[in-house]
N, C-alpha and C positions, 0 to 999 in steps of 0.2 A: 094635921099631920101630913096630909098630902101636899099642902103648899110648902111646908118646911122642907119636905124631901125634894121638891122641885128646885127650891132655892139652893140646897146643898149641891145639887148636880147641874147647876146652870152652866151653859156653854159660854165661852169667851166671846165677847162682842166682835163681830166681823167688821173690819175697817176696809174702806175702799179708797183708792188713790185716784184722783181725777187727773188724768194725764192730758186732758184736752188743752191745746195751746190757746184757745180763745175762751174766755169766760162767757158762759151762756147768759148770764144775767146782765153784764155790762157791755159785752161785745168787744172787750179789749184783749190784746195779746198778753198772755201771761209771761213775764220775764223769767220766772223760775223754770218753766218748761223749756224755754228757748236756751237758757244757760245750761240746763241739764243735758239737753240734746247736743249743745256745742261741746260740753265737756266730754260727753260720750263719744262724739265724733272725733274730737282732738285726741282722746285716749286711744281711739282706734287707729288714727293716723300716726301719732307720735309713739304710742306704746309698742306697736308692731313695726319694726323696721324691715324694709325689703332686703332680702339676702340674695347674694349672687348665686347663680346656679352652679355651685361647686361640683355637684355630681355630674353635670354636663361636661365641665372641663376635664374632669378625671376620665369620663367615658371617652372623650376624644383622644386622650393620650393612650388609653388602653387599646382603642381600635386602630391606632396608627401602626403599632408594632406588628400585629397579625397581617395588616395590609402590605407591609414591606417584605414580609417573609415569602409570600408567593411570588412576588416580583423577582426576588433574588434567586429562588429555585428555578423560575422560568429562564432567567438569564444563564444560569449554570447549564441547564438542559440544552438551550440553543447553542451555547459554546461547545458543548460536547458533540452535538450534531454536526456543527461546522468542522470540528477537528476530525470527526469520523469521515465526513465527505471528502475532506482534503486528503486524508490518508488513502481512501479508496481511489480517488482520482490519480494520485501519485502512483499507486500500484498498477492501475489500469494503463497509465502512460508508459510505465516501464515494461509491462507485459506486451503492449503493442509494439514498442520499439524492439524488444527482443524477438518477437514473432516476425517482424519485418526484416530484421537482420538475418534470421534463420532462413526465411524465404529467399532472400537475395543470395545467400551463400549456397543454398540448394540449387538455385538456378545456375549460378556460376559453375558449381561442381558438375552439373549435368552437361553443360557446354564443354567444359574442359575434358570430361571423360570421353566425349566424342572425338576429341583431338588427340587422344593418346596414341591412336594408330598412326597419325601423321608424325608424331614425335618418334615413334619406333622406326618409321621409314627414314627419318632424318638421321637417326643414330646408325642405321645400317649404311646409309650413304656416306656418313662421316667415316665409318670403319673401312669402307672401300676406297676412301680418298676422293670421293666425288664433291666434297664440300671444301676442298683446299682453296679454291678460288671460283670466281664467276658470280653471276647474279643469284644463283640458288643459295650460296652461302649467306649472302646479305638477307635474303628472305627468311632463311632458317634462324639466323641470329635475332632478327626482329621479332619473329613469332615466339621464340623461347623467352626472350626478354619481356615481352608483353604478358605472357602467361605467368612468369615469375612475379611480376608486379601485382597481378591479381591474387597472388597467394599460392600458386602452385609450387611445390617443392619436390624434388626428386631424391630418392635414396636408394641404397643398394650398391655400394662401391666395394671394390676389393680391399680387404684389410679391416672392414668394419666388423664389430662384434655381431655375432648372429643373434637375431631377435625373432622368435617365432611369431610375434604379433605383427611384424613387418615383412619378414622374409619367408619365402617358401623354398625349402631345401629339396632339390631333386636328386642330389647325390651327396654322399658324406665320405670323406677320406680321413682315416686316423681313428684314434680311440675315443674321440669325443671330449678330450680335455681342452678347455679354453677354445671353444669353437669360434672361428671367424670365417668371413666370406672369402673364399678362394677364387671363385669364378662367378661372374655376373652374366647370366644368359638374357635377362630382361630386367630393365630398371623398374623400380616401384615409384609410385607417385602418391602424394597426399595433398589435400587442399585444406589448409588450416589444421584442425584436429581430425579431419575425416580422411581415412585411408581410401584412395580411389582404386589402387591396385597394388597387390603385394609384389615384391621383387622375387624373381625366379633366380635362385643362386645355387652354387655348389659350396659345401662347407668343408673346411679343413681344420687341422689342429695347430693354431698359432701361426703368427706371421713369420717366425724364424725358421720354420720347417720348409725350406725351399724345395726339397725333393718332393715332399707331399704336395706342396702347392703346385709344382710343375706337373706332377702326375695328375692332380685334379684338373688342371687347365687342359692337359692333353685329352683326358677322358671326357671333358665337358664339351669338346668341340662338336661331337654328334648331337648332344642334347641342345646346344645353342642353335645349331642349324635346324633342328626339328622345331624348336620354339619360333624361329624366324619364319619357317615355312607355314607354321600354324597361324601366326599373326598375319602373314600375307594372304592366306586363304580366308581368314575372317574379314579382312578389309574388302576382299572381293565380294 
């Protein structure tokens, strides 16, 4: 019974495959083993074909776009910086030119202001007939012409409309309707847009009112003489 039980549960025979390339008994090379190895090697070489690194190519294309974006942003930033520097330099140059012109005009105005007393003396000499002829007339004309070329302008003449921003009224004749300058006691001067001195005048109503104008002229004689004496005293 024991033997029959062992026969019913007998295990399958184990088979071994001799993969040795050289026969141990004859010492010859086995052709089957070499062919099997060759077929296995050929299958390995022919069955698996090398593939191109597609992932690498795709990766190169993906990396090119992000690399171009920072370069474009940097170019735009440098362009903006250059434009800003150009605008700042232009504004600086304009500001320097404006300041330089202002400084030159201020220096000229200061020099001309010192010469206003000389112009007043020439006006008094002209009123007394001292500039009708002679070398003094030539000197006076050249001085006045030179100052006018530099930008000096005189104002305050009889018949001009009265402007409180330019004229200083020391007397007023009439009711104040349509005020005009009737008498000029001292001329006013301006240099460009800068008023160097206001004109000292007497105001009347309209140029057609001859009686009022004549009365203003007569009453203005003492004031004119007083203004002349004051200018002469200040020159001294």
